[in-house]
All heavy atoms as atom14 arrays in JSON, in Angstrom:
{
  "sequence": "MELIRIIISVLIPPIGAFLKVGLSLQFFINLLLTICGYFPGLVHVIWLLARKK",
  "atom14_mask": [
    [1, 1, 1, 1, 1, 1, 1, 1, 0, 0, 0, 0, 0, 0],
    [1, 1, 1, 1, 1, 1, 1, 1, 1, 0, 0, 0, 0, 0],
    [1, 1, 1, 1, 1, 1, 1, 1, 0, 0, 0, 0, 0, 0],
    [1, 1, 1, 1, 1, 1, 1, 1, 0, 0, 0, 0, 0, 0],
    [1, 1, 1, 1, 1, 1, 1, 1, 1, 1, 1, 0, 0, 0],
    [1, 1, 1, 1, 1, 1, 1, 1, 0, 0, 0, 0, 0, 0],
    [1, 1, 1, 1, 1, 1, 1, 1, 0, 0, 0, 0, 0, 0],
    [1, 1, 1, 1, 1, 1, 1, 1, 0, 0, 0, 0, 0, 0],
    [1, 1, 1, 1, 1, 1, 0, 0, 0, 0, 0, 0, 0, 0],
    [1, 1, 1, 1, 1, 1, 1, 0, 0, 0, 0, 0, 0, 0],
    [1, 1, 1, 1, 1, 1, 1, 1, 0, 0, 0, 0, 0, 0],
    [1, 1, 1, 1, 1, 1, 1, 1, 0, 0, 0, 0, 0, 0],
    [1, 1, 1, 1, 1, 1, 1, 0, 0, 0, 0, 0, 0, 0],
    [1, 1, 1, 1, 1, 1, 1, 0, 0, 0, 0, 0, 0, 0],
    [1, 1, 1, 1, 1, 1, 1, 1, 0, 0, 0, 0, 0, 0],
    [1, 1, 1, 1, 0, 0, 0, 0, 0, 0, 0, 0, 0, 0],
    [1, 1, 1, 1, 1, 0, 0, 0, 0, 0, 0, 0, 0, 0],
    [1, 1, 1, 1, 1, 1, 1, 1, 1, 1, 1, 0, 0, 0],
    [1, 1, 1, 1, 1, 1, 1, 1, 0, 0, 0, 0, 0, 0],
    [1, 1, 1, 1, 1, 1, 1, 1, 1, 0, 0, 0, 0, 0],
    [1, 1, 1, 1, 1, 1, 1, 0, 0, 0, 0, 0, 0, 0],
    [1, 1, 1, 1, 0, 0, 0, 0, 0, 0, 0, 0, 0, 0],
    [1, 1, 1, 1, 1, 1, 1, 1, 0, 0, 0, 0, 0, 0],
    [1, 1, 1, 1, 1, 1, 0, 0, 0, 0, 0, 0, 0, 0],
    [1, 1, 1, 1, 1, 1, 1, 1, 0, 0, 0, 0, 0, 0],
    [1, 1, 1, 1, 1, 1, 1, 1, 1, 0, 0, 0, 0, 0],
    [1, 1, 1, 1, 1, 1, 1, 1, 1, 1, 1, 0, 0, 0],
    [1, 1, 1, 1, 1, 1, 1, 1, 1, 1, 1, 0, 0, 0],
    [1, 1, 1, 1, 1, 1, 1, 1, 0, 0, 0, 0, 0, 0],
    [1, 1, 1, 1, 1, 1, 1, 1, 0, 0, 0, 0, 0, 0],
    [1, 1, 1, 1, 1, 1, 1, 1, 0, 0, 0, 0, 0, 0],
    [1, 1, 1, 1, 1, 1, 1, 1, 0, 0, 0, 0, 0, 0],
    [1, 1, 1, 1, 1, 1, 1, 1, 0, 0, 0, 0, 0, 0],
    [1, 1, 1, 1, 1, 1, 1, 0, 0, 0, 0, 0, 0, 0],
    [1, 1, 1, 1, 1, 1, 1, 1, 0, 0, 0, 0, 0, 0],
    [1, 1, 1, 1, 1, 1, 0, 0, 0, 0, 0, 0, 0, 0],
    [1, 1, 1, 1, 0, 0, 0, 0, 0, 0, 0, 0, 0, 0],
    [1, 1, 1, 1, 1, 1, 1, 1, 1, 1, 1, 1, 0, 0],
    [1, 1, 1, 1, 1, 1, 1, 1, 1, 1, 1, 0, 0, 0],
    [1, 1, 1, 1, 1, 1, 1, 0, 0, 0, 0, 0, 0, 0],
    [1, 1, 1, 1, 0, 0, 0, 0, 0, 0, 0, 0, 0, 0],
    [1, 1, 1, 1, 1, 1, 1, 1, 0, 0, 0, 0, 0, 0],
    [1, 1, 1, 1, 1, 1, 1, 0, 0, 0, 0, 0, 0, 0],
    [1, 1, 1, 1, 1, 1, 1, 1, 1, 1, 0, 0, 0, 0],
    [1, 1, 1, 1, 1, 1, 1, 0, 0, 0, 0, 0, 0, 0],
    [1, 1, 1, 1, 1, 1, 1, 1, 0, 0, 0, 0, 0, 0],
    [1, 1, 1, 1, 1, 1, 1, 1, 1, 1, 1, 1, 1, 1],
    [1, 1, 1, 1, 1, 1, 1, 1, 0, 0, 0, 0, 0, 0],
    [1, 1, 1, 1, 1, 1, 1, 1, 0, 0, 0, 0, 0, 0],
    [1, 1, 1, 1, 1, 0, 0, 0, 0, 0, 0, 0, 0, 0],
    [1, 1, 1, 1, 1, 1, 1, 1, 1, 1, 1, 0, 0, 0],
    [1, 1, 1, 1, 1, 1, 1, 1, 1, 0, 0, 0, 0, 0],
    [1, 1, 1, 1, 1, 1, 1, 1, 1, 0, 0, 0, 0, 0]
  ],
  "atom14_positions": [
    [[-26.21, 17.7, -11.08], [-24.8, 17.96, -10.81], [-24.27, 17.01, -9.75], [-23.12, 16.61, -9.81], [-24.65, 19.42, -10.37], [-23.25, 19.82, -10.09], [-22.27, 19.74, -11.59], [-20.7, 20.17, -10.96], [0.0, 0.0, 0.0], [0.0, 0.0, 0.0], [0.0, 0.0, 0.0], [0.0, 0.0, 0.0], [0.0, 0.0, 0.0], [0.0, 0.0, 0.0]],
    [[-25.1, 16.67, -8.78], [-24.65, 15.78, -7.7], [-24.31, 14.39, -8.24], [-23.32, 13.79, -7.83], [-25.72, 15.69, -6.61], [-25.25, 15.0, -5.37], [-24.18, 15.79, -4.63], [-24.14, 17.02, -4.73], [-23.36, 15.14, -3.94], [0.0, 0.0, 0.0], [0.0, 0.0, 0.0], [0.0, 0.0, 0.0], [0.0, 0.0, 0.0], [0.0, 0.0, 0.0]],
    [[-25.09, 13.88, -9.17], [-24.81, 12.56, -9.75], [-23.49, 12.57, -10.51], [-22.69, 11.64, -10.39], [-25.95, 12.14, -10.67], [-25.78, 10.78, -11.34], [-25.72, 9.68, -10.29], [-26.92, 10.52, -12.3], [0.0, 0.0, 0.0], [0.0, 0.0, 0.0], [0.0, 0.0, 0.0], [0.0, 0.0, 0.0], [0.0, 0.0, 0.0], [0.0, 0.0, 0.0]],
    [[-23.24, 13.63, -11.25], [-21.97, 13.74, -11.99], [-20.81, 13.81, -11.01], [-19.77, 13.17, -11.22], [-21.99, 14.98, -12.91], [-23.03, 14.77, -14.01], [-20.62, 15.24, -13.51], [-23.31, 15.99, -14.84], [0.0, 0.0, 0.0], [0.0, 0.0, 0.0], [0.0, 0.0, 0.0], [0.0, 0.0, 0.0], [0.0, 0.0, 0.0], [0.0, 0.0, 0.0]],
    [[-20.97, 14.55, -9.91], [-19.91, 14.66, -8.9], [-19.62, 13.29, -8.28], [-18.46, 12.95, -8.04], [-20.33, 15.65, -7.82], [-19.23, 15.91, -6.82], [-19.65, 16.9, -5.77], [-19.92, 18.19, -6.39], [-20.74, 19.1, -5.88], [-21.38, 18.88, -4.77], [-20.92, 20.25, -6.49], [0.0, 0.0, 0.0], [0.0, 0.0, 0.0], [0.0, 0.0, 0.0]],
    [[-20.64, 12.49, -8.04], [-20.45, 11.16, -7.46], [-19.71, 10.24, -8.43], [-18.77, 9.54, -8.05], [-21.81, 10.55, -7.04], [-22.38, 11.33, -5.86], [-21.66, 9.08, -6.7], [-23.82, 10.98, -5.54], [0.0, 0.0, 0.0], [0.0, 0.0, 0.0], [0.0, 0.0, 0.0], [0.0, 0.0, 0.0], [0.0, 0.0, 0.0], [0.0, 0.0, 0.0]],
    [[-20.1, 10.28, -9.69], [-19.44, 9.43, -10.7], [-17.97, 9.82, -10.85], [-17.09, 8.95, -10.86], [-20.19, 9.52, -12.05], [-21.56, 8.86, -11.93], [-19.38, 8.87, -13.16], [-22.47, 9.1, -13.11], [0.0, 0.0, 0.0], [0.0, 0.0, 0.0], [0.0, 0.0, 0.0], [0.0, 0.0, 0.0], [0.0, 0.0, 0.0], [0.0, 0.0, 0.0]],
    [[-17.7, 11.11, -10.94], [-16.31, 11.57, -11.06], [-15.51, 11.19, -9.81], [-14.35, 10.8, -9.89], [-16.26, 13.08, -11.33], [-16.78, 13.37, -12.73], [-14.86, 13.64, -11.16], [-16.97, 14.82, -13.06], [0.0, 0.0, 0.0], [0.0, 0.0, 0.0], [0.0, 0.0, 0.0], [0.0, 0.0, 0.0], [0.0, 0.0, 0.0], [0.0, 0.0, 0.0]],
    [[-16.14, 11.29, -8.64], [-15.46, 10.96, -7.38], [-15.06, 9.5, -7.31], [-14.01, 9.17, -6.77], [-16.36, 11.3, -6.19], [-16.6, 12.68, -6.15], [0.0, 0.0, 0.0], [0.0, 0.0, 0.0], [0.0, 0.0, 0.0], [0.0, 0.0, 0.0], [0.0, 0.0, 0.0], [0.0, 0.0, 0.0], [0.0, 0.0, 0.0], [0.0, 0.0, 0.0]],
    [[-15.88, 8.63, -7.85], [-15.56, 7.2, -7.84], [-14.41, 6.91, -8.82], [-13.53, 6.12, -8.52], [-16.8, 6.35, -8.17], [-16.44, 4.9, -8.41], [-17.83, 6.46, -7.04], [0.0, 0.0, 0.0], [0.0, 0.0, 0.0], [0.0, 0.0, 0.0], [0.0, 0.0, 0.0], [0.0, 0.0, 0.0], [0.0, 0.0, 0.0], [0.0, 0.0, 0.0]],
    [[-14.42, 7.58, -9.95], [-13.38, 7.34, -10.95], [-12.05, 7.99, -10.57], [-11.0, 7.35, -10.67], [-13.84, 7.86, -12.32], [-15.06, 7.16, -12.91], [-15.47, 7.85, -14.2], [-14.78, 5.7, -13.15], [0.0, 0.0, 0.0], [0.0, 0.0, 0.0], [0.0, 0.0, 0.0], [0.0, 0.0, 0.0], [0.0, 0.0, 0.0], [0.0, 0.0, 0.0]],
    [[-12.1, 9.26, -10.15], [-10.89, 10.01, -9.81], [-11.18, 10.8, -8.53], [-11.67, 11.94, -8.6], [-10.48, 10.97, -10.95], [-10.4, 10.23, -12.28], [-9.15, 11.64, -10.64], [-10.33, 11.14, -13.48], [0.0, 0.0, 0.0], [0.0, 0.0, 0.0], [0.0, 0.0, 0.0], [0.0, 0.0, 0.0], [0.0, 0.0, 0.0], [0.0, 0.0, 0.0]],
    [[-10.89, 10.23, -7.36], [-11.24, 10.87, -6.09], [-10.74, 12.31, -5.91], [-11.51, 13.15, -5.42], [-10.65, 9.93, -5.04], [-10.64, 8.6, -5.7], [-10.33, 8.88, -7.13], [0.0, 0.0, 0.0], [0.0, 0.0, 0.0], [0.0, 0.0, 0.0], [0.0, 0.0, 0.0], [0.0, 0.0, 0.0], [0.0, 0.0, 0.0], [0.0, 0.0, 0.0]],
    [[-9.51, 12.67, -6.3], [-9.1, 14.07, -6.09], [-9.94, 15.09, -6.87], [-10.19, 16.19, -6.39], [-7.65, 14.11, -6.55], [-7.17, 12.71, -6.39], [-8.35, 11.86, -6.71], [0.0, 0.0, 0.0], [0.0, 0.0, 0.0], [0.0, 0.0, 0.0], [0.0, 0.0, 0.0], [0.0, 0.0, 0.0], [0.0, 0.0, 0.0], [0.0, 0.0, 0.0]],
    [[-10.39, 14.72, -8.06], [-11.22, 15.64, -8.84], [-12.57, 15.83, -8.14], [-13.1, 16.94, -8.08], [-11.42, 15.12, -10.28], [-10.08, 14.96, -10.99], [-12.34, 16.05, -11.07], [-9.29, 16.23, -11.17], [0.0, 0.0, 0.0], [0.0, 0.0, 0.0], [0.0, 0.0, 0.0], [0.0, 0.0, 0.0], [0.0, 0.0, 0.0], [0.0, 0.0, 0.0]],
    [[-13.12, 14.75, -7.6], [-14.37, 14.86, -6.85], [-14.21, 15.73, -5.61], [-15.1, 16.52, -5.28], [0.0, 0.0, 0.0], [0.0, 0.0, 0.0], [0.0, 0.0, 0.0], [0.0, 0.0, 0.0], [0.0, 0.0, 0.0], [0.0, 0.0, 0.0], [0.0, 0.0, 0.0], [0.0, 0.0, 0.0], [0.0, 0.0, 0.0], [0.0, 0.0, 0.0]],
    [[-13.08, 15.6, -4.94], [-12.82, 16.44, -3.76], [-12.68, 17.89, -4.19], [-13.19, 18.79, -3.52], [-11.56, 15.96, -3.05], [0.0, 0.0, 0.0], [0.0, 0.0, 0.0], [0.0, 0.0, 0.0], [0.0, 0.0, 0.0], [0.0, 0.0, 0.0], [0.0, 0.0, 0.0], [0.0, 0.0, 0.0], [0.0, 0.0, 0.0], [0.0, 0.0, 0.0]],
    [[-12.02, 18.13, -5.3], [-11.87, 19.51, -5.8], [-13.22, 20.12, -6.13], [-13.47, 21.29, -5.83], [-10.97, 19.52, -7.03], [-10.87, 20.87, -7.68], [-10.1, 21.86, -7.11], [-11.55, 21.14, -8.85], [-10.01, 23.12, -7.69], [-11.47, 22.38, -9.44], [-10.69, 23.38, -8.86], [0.0, 0.0, 0.0], [0.0, 0.0, 0.0], [0.0, 0.0, 0.0]],
    [[-14.1, 19.35, -6.75], [-15.42, 19.87, -7.09], [-16.24, 20.2, -5.85], [-17.09, 21.08, -5.88], [-16.18, 18.87, -7.97], [-15.63, 18.65, -9.37], [-16.41, 17.54, -10.07], [-15.7, 19.94, -10.17], [0.0, 0.0, 0.0], [0.0, 0.0, 0.0], [0.0, 0.0, 0.0], [0.0, 0.0, 0.0], [0.0, 0.0, 0.0], [0.0, 0.0, 0.0]],
    [[-15.99, 19.51, -4.75], [-16.73, 19.74, -3.52], [-16.14, 20.88, -2.69], [-16.87, 21.74, -2.22], [-16.77, 18.45, -2.7], [-17.5, 18.54, -1.39], [-18.97, 18.69, -1.57], [-19.66, 18.66, -0.21], [-21.08, 18.75, -0.33], [0.0, 0.0, 0.0], [0.0, 0.0, 0.0], [0.0, 0.0, 0.0], [0.0, 0.0, 0.0], [0.0, 0.0, 0.0]],
    [[-14.81, 20.9, -2.49], [-14.21, 21.85, -1.55], [-13.24, 22.84, -2.19], [-12.76, 23.74, -1.52], [-13.5, 21.1, -0.4], [-14.48, 20.31, 0.41], [-12.38, 20.23, -0.92], [0.0, 0.0, 0.0], [0.0, 0.0, 0.0], [0.0, 0.0, 0.0], [0.0, 0.0, 0.0], [0.0, 0.0, 0.0], [0.0, 0.0, 0.0], [0.0, 0.0, 0.0]],
    [[-12.93, 22.69, -3.46], [-11.97, 23.59, -4.1], [-10.55, 23.26, -3.68], [-10.25, 22.16, -3.24], [0.0, 0.0, 0.0], [0.0, 0.0, 0.0], [0.0, 0.0, 0.0], [0.0, 0.0, 0.0], [0.0, 0.0, 0.0], [0.0, 0.0, 0.0], [0.0, 0.0, 0.0], [0.0, 0.0, 0.0], [0.0, 0.0, 0.0], [0.0, 0.0, 0.0]],
    [[-9.66, 24.24, -3.8], [-8.25, 24.03, -3.45], [-8.04, 24.31, -1.95], [-7.4, 25.28, -1.58], [-7.34, 24.94, -4.27], [-7.07, 24.51, -5.7], [-6.23, 25.54, -6.42], [-6.43, 23.15, -5.76], [0.0, 0.0, 0.0], [0.0, 0.0, 0.0], [0.0, 0.0, 0.0], [0.0, 0.0, 0.0], [0.0, 0.0, 0.0], [0.0, 0.0, 0.0]],
    [[-8.58, 23.44, -1.14], [-8.45, 23.59, 0.31], [-7.58, 22.46, 0.85], [-7.08, 21.62, 0.11], [-9.82, 23.57, 0.97], [-10.38, 22.28, 0.86], [0.0, 0.0, 0.0], [0.0, 0.0, 0.0], [0.0, 0.0, 0.0], [0.0, 0.0, 0.0], [0.0, 0.0, 0.0], [0.0, 0.0, 0.0], [0.0, 0.0, 0.0], [0.0, 0.0, 0.0]],
    [[-7.42, 22.45, 2.16], [-6.63, 21.41, 2.81], [-7.23, 20.02, 2.54], [-6.49, 19.06, 2.33], [-6.56, 21.68, 4.31], [-5.79, 20.66, 5.14], [-4.33, 20.64, 4.71], [-5.92, 20.96, 6.61], [0.0, 0.0, 0.0], [0.0, 0.0, 0.0], [0.0, 0.0, 0.0], [0.0, 0.0, 0.0], [0.0, 0.0, 0.0], [0.0, 0.0, 0.0]],
    [[-8.55, 19.92, 2.51], [-9.19, 18.63, 2.27], [-8.85, 18.07, 0.89], [-8.69, 16.86, 0.71], [-10.71, 18.75, 2.42], [-11.16, 19.06, 3.81], [-10.8, 17.96, 4.79], [-10.84, 16.78, 4.47], [-10.44, 18.36, 5.99], [0.0, 0.0, 0.0], [0.0, 0.0, 0.0], [0.0, 0.0, 0.0], [0.0, 0.0, 0.0], [0.0, 0.0, 0.0]],
    [[-8.71, 18.94, -0.1], [-8.3, 18.49, -1.43], [-6.91, 17.88, -1.4], [-6.68, 16.8, -1.95], [-8.34, 19.64, -2.43], [-7.66, 19.32, -3.73], [-8.26, 18.48, -4.65], [-6.4, 19.82, -4.03], [-7.63, 18.16, -5.85], [-5.77, 19.52, -5.22], [-6.39, 18.68, -6.13], [0.0, 0.0, 0.0], [0.0, 0.0, 0.0], [0.0, 0.0, 0.0]],
    [[-5.97, 18.57, -0.73], [-4.6, 18.07, -0.69], [-4.48, 16.79, 0.15], [-3.68, 15.92, -0.17], [-3.66, 19.16, -0.2], [-3.51, 20.27, -1.2], [-4.08, 21.5, -0.98], [-2.83, 20.06, -2.39], [-3.97, 22.52, -1.91], [-2.7, 21.05, -3.33], [-3.28, 22.29, -3.1], [0.0, 0.0, 0.0], [0.0, 0.0, 0.0], [0.0, 0.0, 0.0]],
    [[-5.29, 16.68, 1.19], [-5.34, 15.43, 1.96], [-5.82, 14.29, 1.08], [-5.26, 13.2, 1.07], [-6.22, 15.59, 3.21], [-5.54, 16.49, 4.22], [-6.54, 14.23, 3.83], [-6.43, 16.88, 5.39], [0.0, 0.0, 0.0], [0.0, 0.0, 0.0], [0.0, 0.0, 0.0], [0.0, 0.0, 0.0], [0.0, 0.0, 0.0], [0.0, 0.0, 0.0]],
    [[-6.87, 14.56, 0.3], [-7.39, 13.53, -0.59], [-6.38, 13.16, -1.66], [-6.23, 11.98, -1.99], [-8.7, 14.0, -1.24], [-9.35, 12.9, -2.01], [-9.06, 12.71, -3.18], [-10.19, 12.14, -1.35], [0.0, 0.0, 0.0], [0.0, 0.0, 0.0], [0.0, 0.0, 0.0], [0.0, 0.0, 0.0], [0.0, 0.0, 0.0], [0.0, 0.0, 0.0]],
    [[-5.66, 14.13, -2.18], [-4.63, 13.85, -3.18], [-3.55, 12.95, -2.6], [-3.14, 11.96, -3.23], [-4.03, 15.16, -3.68], [-3.03, 15.07, -4.82], [-3.69, 14.51, -6.06], [-2.45, 16.44, -5.09], [0.0, 0.0, 0.0], [0.0, 0.0, 0.0], [0.0, 0.0, 0.0], [0.0, 0.0, 0.0], [0.0, 0.0, 0.0], [0.0, 0.0, 0.0]],
    [[-3.11, 13.25, -1.39], [-2.09, 12.44, -0.73], [-2.61, 11.02, -0.46], [-1.91, 10.04, -0.69], [-1.66, 13.1, 0.57], [-0.59, 12.37, 1.37], [0.71, 12.34, 0.59], [-0.38, 13.05, 2.7], [0.0, 0.0, 0.0], [0.0, 0.0, 0.0], [0.0, 0.0, 0.0], [0.0, 0.0, 0.0], [0.0, 0.0, 0.0], [0.0, 0.0, 0.0]],
    [[-3.84, 10.91, 0.02], [-4.42, 9.59, 0.27], [-4.57, 8.78, -1.01], [-4.35, 7.56, -1.02], [-5.78, 9.72, 0.96], [-5.75, 10.16, 2.42], [-7.16, 10.48, 2.89], [-5.12, 9.1, 3.29], [0.0, 0.0, 0.0], [0.0, 0.0, 0.0], [0.0, 0.0, 0.0], [0.0, 0.0, 0.0], [0.0, 0.0, 0.0], [0.0, 0.0, 0.0]],
    [[-4.94, 9.43, -2.09], [-5.08, 8.73, -3.37], [-3.73, 8.28, -3.9], [-3.62, 7.21, -4.49], [-5.8, 9.62, -4.39], [-7.06, 10.02, -3.84], [-6.06, 8.87, -5.68], [0.0, 0.0, 0.0], [0.0, 0.0, 0.0], [0.0, 0.0, 0.0], [0.0, 0.0, 0.0], [0.0, 0.0, 0.0], [0.0, 0.0, 0.0], [0.0, 0.0, 0.0]],
    [[-2.69, 9.08, -3.69], [-1.35, 8.67, -4.1], [-0.91, 7.44, -3.3], [-0.28, 6.53, -3.85], [-0.35, 9.84, -3.94], [-0.64, 10.9, -4.99], [1.09, 9.35, -4.04], [0.14, 12.19, -4.81], [0.0, 0.0, 0.0], [0.0, 0.0, 0.0], [0.0, 0.0, 0.0], [0.0, 0.0, 0.0], [0.0, 0.0, 0.0], [0.0, 0.0, 0.0]],
    [[-1.27, 7.4, -2.02], [-0.92, 6.24, -1.18], [-1.71, 5.0, -1.58], [-1.25, 3.88, -1.33], [-1.18, 6.57, 0.29], [-0.05, 7.79, 0.95], [0.0, 0.0, 0.0], [0.0, 0.0, 0.0], [0.0, 0.0, 0.0], [0.0, 0.0, 0.0], [0.0, 0.0, 0.0], [0.0, 0.0, 0.0], [0.0, 0.0, 0.0], [0.0, 0.0, 0.0]],
    [[-2.86, 5.19, -2.14], [-3.7, 4.07, -2.57], [-5.06, 4.58, -2.97], [-5.57, 5.55, -2.41], [0.0, 0.0, 0.0], [0.0, 0.0, 0.0], [0.0, 0.0, 0.0], [0.0, 0.0, 0.0], [0.0, 0.0, 0.0], [0.0, 0.0, 0.0], [0.0, 0.0, 0.0], [0.0, 0.0, 0.0], [0.0, 0.0, 0.0], [0.0, 0.0, 0.0]],
    [[-5.67, 3.94, -3.94], [-6.96, 4.37, -4.45], [-8.04, 4.32, -3.37], [-8.83, 5.25, -3.23], [-7.35, 3.5, -5.64], [-8.75, 3.76, -6.15], [-9.01, 4.88, -6.92], [-9.79, 2.89, -5.86], [-10.28, 5.13, -7.39], [-11.07, 3.14, -6.32], [-11.31, 4.26, -7.09], [-12.57, 4.51, -7.55], [0.0, 0.0, 0.0], [0.0, 0.0, 0.0]],
    [[-8.07, 3.25, -2.6], [-9.14, 3.04, -1.62], [-9.18, 4.11, -0.53], [-10.27, 4.63, -0.23], [-9.05, 1.63, -1.02], [-10.21, 1.29, -0.16], [-11.46, 1.07, -0.71], [-10.07, 1.21, 1.21], [-12.55, 0.77, 0.09], [-11.15, 0.92, 2.02], [-12.39, 0.69, 1.46], [0.0, 0.0, 0.0], [0.0, 0.0, 0.0], [0.0, 0.0, 0.0]],
    [[-8.05, 4.5, 0.09], [-8.12, 5.57, 1.1], [-8.64, 6.9, 0.52], [-9.41, 7.6, 1.17], [-6.67, 5.73, 1.58], [-6.04, 4.43, 1.27], [-6.7, 3.92, 0.03], [0.0, 0.0, 0.0], [0.0, 0.0, 0.0], [0.0, 0.0, 0.0], [0.0, 0.0, 0.0], [0.0, 0.0, 0.0], [0.0, 0.0, 0.0], [0.0, 0.0, 0.0]],
    [[-8.24, 7.23, -0.69], [-8.75, 8.44, -1.33], [-10.23, 8.35, -1.61], [-10.97, 9.33, -1.48], [0.0, 0.0, 0.0], [0.0, 0.0, 0.0], [0.0, 0.0, 0.0], [0.0, 0.0, 0.0], [0.0, 0.0, 0.0], [0.0, 0.0, 0.0], [0.0, 0.0, 0.0], [0.0, 0.0, 0.0], [0.0, 0.0, 0.0], [0.0, 0.0, 0.0]],
    [[-10.69, 7.17, -2.0], [-12.11, 6.96, -2.26], [-12.93, 7.11, -0.98], [-13.97, 7.76, -0.98], [-12.33, 5.59, -2.89], [-13.76, 5.24, -3.26], [-14.29, 6.19, -4.32], [-13.84, 3.81, -3.76], [0.0, 0.0, 0.0], [0.0, 0.0, 0.0], [0.0, 0.0, 0.0], [0.0, 0.0, 0.0], [0.0, 0.0, 0.0], [0.0, 0.0, 0.0]],
    [[-12.46, 6.52, 0.1], [-13.17, 6.63, 1.38], [-13.24, 8.09, 1.81], [-14.28, 8.57, 2.26], [-12.49, 5.76, 2.45], [-13.06, 6.04, 3.83], [-12.63, 4.29, 2.11], [0.0, 0.0, 0.0], [0.0, 0.0, 0.0], [0.0, 0.0, 0.0], [0.0, 0.0, 0.0], [0.0, 0.0, 0.0], [0.0, 0.0, 0.0], [0.0, 0.0, 0.0]],
    [[-12.15, 8.81, 1.65], [-12.12, 10.22, 2.06], [-13.09, 11.05, 1.23], [-13.81, 11.89, 1.76], [-10.69, 10.77, 1.94], [-10.57, 12.17, 2.4], [-10.44, 13.21, 1.53], [-10.57, 12.71, 3.65], [-10.35, 14.34, 2.21], [-10.43, 14.06, 3.51], [0.0, 0.0, 0.0], [0.0, 0.0, 0.0], [0.0, 0.0, 0.0], [0.0, 0.0, 0.0]],
    [[-13.13, 10.85, -0.08], [-14.04, 11.65, -0.91], [-15.49, 11.29, -0.64], [-16.36, 12.16, -0.67], [-13.67, 11.55, -2.41], [-14.18, 10.28, -3.04], [-14.2, 12.76, -3.16], [0.0, 0.0, 0.0], [0.0, 0.0, 0.0], [0.0, 0.0, 0.0], [0.0, 0.0, 0.0], [0.0, 0.0, 0.0], [0.0, 0.0, 0.0], [0.0, 0.0, 0.0]],
    [[-15.78, 10.04, -0.32], [-17.14, 9.67, 0.06], [-17.53, 10.39, 1.35], [-18.64, 10.89, 1.49], [-17.28, 8.14, 0.18], [-17.21, 7.5, -1.2], [-18.58, 7.76, 0.88], [-17.13, 6.01, -1.2], [0.0, 0.0, 0.0], [0.0, 0.0, 0.0], [0.0, 0.0, 0.0], [0.0, 0.0, 0.0], [0.0, 0.0, 0.0], [0.0, 0.0, 0.0]],
    [[-16.58, 10.46, 2.29], [-16.83, 11.19, 3.53], [-17.09, 12.67, 3.24], [-18.0, 13.28, 3.82], [-15.65, 11.02, 4.48], [-15.78, 11.84, 5.71], [-16.58, 11.59, 6.78], [-15.08, 13.05, 6.0], [-16.42, 12.57, 7.72], [-15.5, 13.48, 7.27], [-14.14, 13.8, 5.32], [-15.02, 14.64, 7.85], [-13.66, 14.94, 5.9], [-14.09, 15.36, 7.16]],
    [[-16.32, 13.25, 2.33], [-16.53, 14.66, 1.97], [-17.9, 14.89, 1.35], [-18.58, 15.87, 1.66], [-15.46, 15.13, 0.99], [-14.08, 15.44, 1.52], [-13.14, 15.79, 0.37], [-14.12, 16.56, 2.52], [0.0, 0.0, 0.0], [0.0, 0.0, 0.0], [0.0, 0.0, 0.0], [0.0, 0.0, 0.0], [0.0, 0.0, 0.0], [0.0, 0.0, 0.0]],
    [[-18.31, 13.98, 0.47], [-19.6, 14.14, -0.18], [-20.77, 13.93, 0.76], [-21.81, 14.56, 0.62], [-19.71, 13.19, -1.37], [-18.77, 13.46, -2.54], [-18.92, 12.37, -3.59], [-19.03, 14.83, -3.14], [0.0, 0.0, 0.0], [0.0, 0.0, 0.0], [0.0, 0.0, 0.0], [0.0, 0.0, 0.0], [0.0, 0.0, 0.0], [0.0, 0.0, 0.0]],
    [[-20.61, 13.05, 1.73], [-21.69, 12.74, 2.66], [-21.83, 13.78, 3.76], [-22.9, 13.93, 4.36], [-21.48, 11.36, 3.27], [0.0, 0.0, 0.0], [0.0, 0.0, 0.0], [0.0, 0.0, 0.0], [0.0, 0.0, 0.0], [0.0, 0.0, 0.0], [0.0, 0.0, 0.0], [0.0, 0.0, 0.0], [0.0, 0.0, 0.0], [0.0, 0.0, 0.0]],
    [[-20.77, 14.51, 4.02], [-20.75, 15.5, 5.09], [-21.62, 16.7, 4.71], [-21.61, 17.18, 3.59], [-19.29, 15.91, 5.28], [-19.02, 17.05, 6.14], [-17.53, 17.18, 6.28], [-17.0, 17.99, 5.21], [-15.98, 18.81, 5.37], [-15.35, 18.86, 6.51], [-15.55, 19.54, 4.37], [0.0, 0.0, 0.0], [0.0, 0.0, 0.0], [0.0, 0.0, 0.0]],
    [[-22.4, 17.16, 5.67], [-23.28, 18.32, 5.44], [-22.52, 19.59, 5.81], [-21.97, 19.71, 6.88], [-24.52, 18.22, 6.32], [-25.33, 16.98, 6.12], [-26.11, 17.06, 4.86], [-27.01, 15.85, 4.76], [-27.25, 15.41, 3.44], [0.0, 0.0, 0.0], [0.0, 0.0, 0.0], [0.0, 0.0, 0.0], [0.0, 0.0, 0.0], [0.0, 0.0, 0.0]],
    [[-22.48, 20.54, 4.87], [-21.85, 21.82, 5.15], [-22.45, 22.91, 4.32], [-22.81, 22.8, 3.24], [-20.35, 21.75, 4.91], [-19.65, 22.94, 5.44], [-18.17, 22.73, 5.49], [-17.55, 23.95, 6.15], [-16.14, 23.84, 6.25], [0.0, 0.0, 0.0], [0.0, 0.0, 0.0], [0.0, 0.0, 0.0], [0.0, 0.0, 0.0], [0.0, 0.0, 0.0]]
  ]
}
């Protein structure tokens, strides 16, 4: 499941954020960052995936 989450996160960062945190503030932050540009959303979702929780 983790490999699929990583692949989806690279292709569509908001979906990867949703799979990790659900409909939380972090998802909406990622959505906004992705709308502003693909790269900021990608960096944010990588941070979400790497973070231990």
